[in-house]
C-alpha positions as CSV (number, residue, x, y, z in Angstrom):
1,M,0.0,-0.1,0.0
2,A,2.8,2.3,0.5
3,R,3.7,2.3,-3.2
4,S,0.1,3.5,-4.2
5,E,0.1,6.1,-1.5
6,K,3.3,7.7,-3.0
7,V,2.1,7.3,-6.5
8,K,-1.0,9.2,-5.3
9,A,0.9,11.9,-3.7
10,I,3.2,12.5,-6.4
11,T,0.2,12.6,-8.8
12,A,-1.5,15.2,-6.6
13,L,1.6,17.3,-6.3
14,H,1.9,17.4,-10.2
15,Y,-1.4,17.1,-12.0
16,E,-3.7,20.1,-12.8
17,E,-7.2,19.5,-14.4
18,G,-7.6,21.4,-17.7
19,N,-3.9,21.7,-18.3
20,Q,-2.8,19.1,-21.2
21,A,1.0,19.7,-20.1
22,K,0.2,18.4,-16.5
23,C,-2.7,15.7,-17.1
24,Y,-2.5,12.4,-15.9
25,K,-0.8,11.0,-18.8
26,A,2.0,13.5,-18.5
27,V,2.5,13.0,-15.0
28,W,2.9,9.3,-15.6
29,R,5.2,9.7,-18.2
30,R,7.4,12.5,-16.4
31,W,7.2,11.1,-12.9
32,I,5.6,7.8,-12.3
33,E,6.9,5.7,-15.1
34,P,10.6,6.3,-14.5
35,E,10.3,6.0,-10.8
36,F,8.3,3.0,-10.5
37,G,8.3,1.3,-13.9
38,I,4.5,0.8,-14.0
39,C,2.3,1.0,-17.3
40,Y,-0.4,4.0,-17.7
41,R,-3.3,1.4,-17.2
42,T,-1.7,0.4,-13.7
43,F,-1.3,3.9,-12.5
44,L,-5.1,4.6,-13.6
45,N,-6.0,1.5,-11.3
46,M,-3.8,3.0,-8.7
47,L,-5.5,6.3,-8.8
48,G,-8.7,4.3,-8.7
49,L,-9.9,5.7,-11.9
50,P,-11.6,4.1,-14.9
51,P,-9.5,3.4,-17.7
52,E,-10.2,5.9,-20.6
53,D,-11.5,4.4,-23.7
54,E,-11.1,7.0,-26.4
55,Q,-12.8,5.2,-28.9
56,Q,-16.0,4.8,-27.0
57,S,-16.0,8.3,-26.1
58,T,-15.7,9.5,-29.8
59,Q,-18.5,7.0,-30.9
60,N,-21.1,8.1,-28.3
61,N,-21.1,11.8,-29.5
62,Y,-22.4,10.6,-33.1
63,P,-26.0,9.3,-33.6
64,S,-26.5,5.9,-34.4
65,L,-28.4,4.7,-37.6
66,F,-30.4,1.9,-35.1
67,D,-31.4,4.8,-32.7
């Protein structure tokens, strides 16, 4: 549990909502991955966030022919 608490603390220090330079992926790439060697999905799981499914979100924006 100490590892996940450390990841959460680093993320809280560097994450800024709405700023692409300080988004979760940027924080993971710059701070988390080099120190802990975990993948992005594991990082999101440690934070308790659902994994981002970009294809699903773009598909929901368009009306379906079968609605």
